[in-house]
C-alpha positions in Angstrom: 5.8 -14.3 9.8 4.3 -10.8 10.0 4.2 -10.3 6.3 4.3 -12.4 3.2 8.0 -12.3 2.0 7.1 -13.7 -1.4 4.7 -10.8 -1.9 7.3 -8.4 -0.7 9.8 -9.7 -3.3 7.2 -9.4 -6.0 6.6 -5.7 -4.9 10.3 -5.0 -4.9 10.7 -6.4 -8.4 7.9 -4.1 -9.7 9.3 -1.0 -7.9 13.0 -1.7 -8.4 13.6 1.1 -10.9 12.0 3.8 -8.7 14.8 4.9 -6.5 12.8 7.6 -4.7 10.7 5.0 -3.0 11.3 3.8 0.5 10.5 0.4 2.1 10.0 0.6 5.9 9.1 -2.0 8.5 6.0 -0.7 10.2 3.1 -2.0 12.3 4.4 -5.6 12.1 4.5 -5.5 8.3 6.1 -3.5 5.5 5.2 -0.1 4.2 6.1 1.4 0.8 6.5 5.1 0.9 6.8 7.9 -1.7 7.3 11.6 -0.7 7.3 10.4 2.9 3.8 9.0 2.6 2.7 5.4 2.6 1.1 4.3 -0.6 1.1 0.6 -0.1 2.1 -2.1 2.3 1.9 -5.7 3.3 0.3 -7.0 6.5 0.3 -10.8 6.8 -0.6 -12.0 3.3 -2.6 -8.9 2.3 -1.6 -6.0 0.2 -2.5 -2.7 1.8 -3.3 0.1 -0.7 -3.9 3.8 0.0 -6.6 4.8 -2.4 -7.7 7.9 -0.7 -11.1 8.7 1.0 -12.8 9.7 -2.2 -11.9 6.5 -4.0 -12.5 4.2 -1.0 -16.0 3.0 -1.9 -15.2 2.3 -5.5 -12.1 0.4 -4.6 -14.1 -1.8 -2.3 -16.4 -2.7 -5.1 -13.5 -4.5 -6.8 -13.0 -8.2 -6.3 -10.8 -9.4 -3.4 -10.9 -6.1 -1.5 -12.1 -5.3 2.0 -11.8 -2.3 4.3 -8.5 -2.0 6.2 -9.5 -2.4 9.8 -6.0 -2.8 11.3 -7.1 -0.9 14.4 -10.5 -2.6 14.7 -12.2 0.2 12.9 -12.1 0.7 9.1 -9.5 3.2 8.0 -11.2 5.3 5.2 -8.9 5.6 2.2 -7.0 2.4 2.9 -8.0 -1.1 1.7 -6.8 -4.6 1.9 -6.4 -6.6 -1.3 -6.3 -10.4 -0.6 -3.8 -12.7 -2.3 -6.3 -13.6 -4.9 -6.4 -10.0 -6.0 -2.7 -9.8 -6.7 -1.9 -13.2 -8.2 -0.6 -11.8 -11.4 2.1 -9.1 -12.0 -0.5 -7.1 -13.8 -2.9 -7.1 -10.9 -0.1 -6.3 -8.4 1.2 -3.5 -10.5 -2.3 -2.0 -11.0 -2.8 -1.7 -7.2 0.7 -0.4 -6.5 0.3 2.3 -9.2 -3.1 3.2 -7.8 -1.6 3.9 -4.4 1.3 5.8 -5.9 -1.0 8.0 -8.0 -3.0 8.9 -4.9 0.0 10.0 -2.8 1.6 11.8 -5.8 -1.3 14.3 -5.5 -0.6 15.0 -1.8 1.9 17.6 -0.5 5.1 16.0 0.6 5.3 14.9 4.3 6.7 17.5 6.6 10.0 16.6 8.0 10.4 16.8 11.8 12.7 19.7 12.9 15.9 18.8 14.5 16.4 19.8 18.1 
C-alpha cells in the first residue's frame, strides 16, 4: 500500500464540502490540490502538508513533524506529520487548513497551453 487508505478516507470526510478541491494520485501517494497547487497529501502513513518556506521552521517545532525528504533532500516548505500528529479529527483538520491557507495566498497555477 503506497498510502494509508484510512487516512485518505478521513481527509475526504473533512474536505467533502469543498467542491473546488482535487484529489490526485501522485508520486506513489495522494495529493490534495486547490487552485492547481498541492496543499496536502499522503505518502505511506504520513500526512504531507505544504506550509510554505517562511513557516517551515516553526511547523517543524510542532510535535510529530519532520522535514519532507521525499527526494532524499529536505523540501523547504513541505513537512511530514506522522500518524500520531493526526490522530484526532481536530488535529487532522488543523493541518489540512494550514496547507489550504498557504496555497490560498499563492497565484493560481498556470494551465498548460493546448497545442
